[in-house]
Structure formats: C-alpha cells, structure tokens
C-alpha positions, 0 to 999 in steps of 0.5 A: 499500500502506498504512503501519502508523503504530504504530511509529517508521518511522525506527527500524525502517528503521535496524534493517532497514538494520543487519541487511542491513549485517551479514549481506548481502542473501542471508544475511538472512532475514525471521526475522532482520528480525522479530527486529531490528525486533520486528515480525511478517512480516505487519507488515513486508510490509504496511508496506514489501513483501517482502524486496527492497522492504525492502532497497530501503528500507534502501538509501534510508534508508542514503543519507539518514540515514547517508551524508548525516549523515557528509558533514554531520558531517565535511565540511560542518560542520567549521571545518578542511576538511582535518582534517575530510576526514581525520577522515571517513576515519579514522572508517571504522576505528572501528566501534562495539563493534569490529565489522567490518560496513563500509558497506552500499553497498560490501557491496551492490556486491560482493554484487550485482555489477550484477545489479539495475538499481534497486539499482545506481541506489541505489548510484550515488546514495550514491557520488555524494553522497560524490564531491560532498562530497569535491569541495566539500572539496577546493575549500574546502581550496584556498580556505583555502590549505591546498593549492594551487589544484587543477587537477582537483578532480573527478578528485581526488574520484574518487580519494578515492572509490576510496580510501574504498571500498577502505578499507571492503573491508578494514574488512569483512574485518577485515584490515590496519586498522592498516596502513591507518590508518598510511598514510591521511593520506599517501594523502589528502595525495597525492590532494588536492595532486595534482602538488604532492605530487610536487614 
C-alpha cells in the first residue's frame, strides 16, 4: 500500500497514538482520528489501513518514540542511576495539563485482555524494553555502590515493572496519586536492595 508523503508521518502517528491513549481502542472512532490528525478517512486508510492497522501503528510508534525516549531520558542518560530510576517513576504522576490518560500499553492490556495475538506481541515488546532498562539500572546502581551487589537483578526488574504498571492503573483512574507518590521511593528502595532492605 502506497504512503501519502504530504504530511509529517511522525506527527500524525503521535496524534493517532494520543487519541487511542485517551479514549481506548473501542471508544475511538475514525471521526475522532480525522479530527486529531486533520486528515480525511480516505487519507488515513490509504496511508496506514483501517482502524486496526492504525492502532497497530500507534502501538509501534508508542514503543519507539515514547517508551524508548523515557528509558533514554531517565535511565540511560542520567549521571545518578538511582535518582534517575526514581525520577522515571515519579514522572508517571505528572501528566501534562493534569490529565489522567496513563500509558497506552497498560490501557491496551486491560482493554484487550489477550484477545489479539499481534497486539499482545506489541505489548510484550514495550514491557520488555522497560524490564531491560530497569535491569541495566539496577546493575549500574550496584556498580556505583549505591546498593549492594544484587543477587537477582532480573527478578528485581520484574518487580519494578509490576510496580510501574500498577502505578499507571491508578494514574488512569485518577485515584490515590498522592498516596502513591508518598510511598514510591520506599517501594523502589525495597525492590532494588532486595534482602538488604530487610536487614
């Protein structure tokens, strides 16, 4: 299928992604996507395909330009690996304009409930990116002496991923965000220090 190059594809995909993130898949109409992008339904179809193909493109875009960017900004480029990790988690509670849209990956996992295999694969790609970023950060914290050498950075990275996704469920619901923020640093310390946090 040919691509219409008369628009900025990254900008259009960002608009599509934000619309699905706000509304979910089922509640988003082609009219919503037309309004968000300024393109006609025919242009969207000719460039990307139908609604399901647009959603697939949005998930890939989210992984490439949101998840990877956040990992790079807060984890890979920080001079203080422990603080960078905590800053990443705290940033989940500070959406622009006070919105509560949450994460496209989390929202989609809840909405689709493992119904479509190719979407599940896109979700796993995003979750795996986060897990790998957390594992690298735990290892950096050990190397810099911020925490004792961890016996199981892989297990700790899984626990951080669970915490991350749990927070995003609360963000989407707009519930208990102050309580989450108050306990967040302690939870991260407990997870990444493993047994040492209990001694």
